N, C-alpha and C positions, 0 to 999 in steps of 0.2 A: 237446402233451407238459406233464404237470407238474413242476418238475424233483424232483428227492430233496432232503431237510432234510435234513442235517446237523448235530448237538447239537455236535460239536466232529472235529479232525481224525484225531484216533485212530479215531473212530467213520466217516467218511471213507475211511480207511483200509482198514478191516474191510472194508469193502464192497466191495473193490475184486479181481479176482483175484489169484493168488498170485502172479504172475510182476510185472505191475503197481506191487502196496502194495511187494514188497520196491524197483523200482526207483523209490518215489518215498521210499520210508522212505530210501534214500540220500541221493534230492534234500534231503529232512524235514531231515538230518541237514548233510548242508552249508550250506544257509541257516542256521540255527540258532548255525553254528562261527561262519559269515561275519559274519551279525548279532545277537551275543546278546544284544542291547537288544530285538529289533525283539518286536511282539505278534503272538503265533499267535491266529489263532481263522479262524471260514468264514465267507468275501463273496464276494456268488453261487455261493453254493451249491458252494464250492470251498478248498480251506487260503489262505490270507490273510495274510500277514507285512506290520507295519504300524510302523516308524519316521519318527514327524514326517511324515508321511502313507501312502499307499500305498506299499507297497516293490514284492511279486512276488507271484504266486499260481505254483499249479500245478493240475492235475488231471490224470483221465485221462478219455482215451473207446475207441470201441470199436477201434480198432485202433493207438494213439499215446496216447503223454502225451503233454502239454504244460506247455514251460515259461514264465509270460505277466511280463516284466521290464520293457514297454513298450518303444518304438520306438528311442529314444534310443541306447539300450545293445546293440542289435541293429544298428543301424546302423556305431557306435562298434567293434563288434569282429566284423563282415562274413566276415573273412576267416578267422577258429578257428572260424566257422560253415557250413562249405562242407562238405557233403555230408548237411546236417541243411535240413530245411525251418522257413523259417521263415516268417511272413507280420504285415501291422502287428502289433507287440507281444508273437507268438508264436513259440516254438521249439517244434519238434516233434521229440519222439525215442523210440526205443523199446527195452524191456529189454535188448534184444538188443543197439542205440547208444544207450547214455547217454551224456547232455555229460559232456564233463571236468572231474571237480571242480577243478582250477581258475580254469577258466574261468566255472563256475557261480559263486567264487568271488569271481573279478576282475567279473565281472555285480554281483552283489550289493552288494562295497561302489562300484562306480559307482553304481549305485541311492541308498545312502544319503549319497556325495557330494550325487549333484543335491540329493536334501530336505532334508540340514543349507541346504545354499544358497539352494533354496527359502524355508526356513524363516528364515534370518536375512535375505532379502530381505522377505521379513511383519514383521520382527518392527521393522523398520528402519522400515519407511513405517507401522507400528501408533504409534510414536515421537513419528514428524514430524507427525502430527498435530495 
């Protein structure tokens, strides 16, 4: 089965069912508020945010939505994620039980710090060559 290609995040959201679209639009607004400098795009067929490297992704599936912040932030926020299905790098939620806005903000800010730290290390390695 071939993955559907989208030209923009808006096109991706328009293709979702109304309840999934509303849940993802809220998540999108939370991500943009927490990471105003992040670049929004489509990557791997879903909405993606980049800031000094990949930041977070999200998507809709048959019975749930997923937020993809990477495994380190999931491990760091295990207690707050009780009641949600988590797997390596992904948090599943439904429109009826969305992720708390404060948790999304904290996770996105943690990812920003990770990427900034990685970027500093990368830059210092370049200078030492």
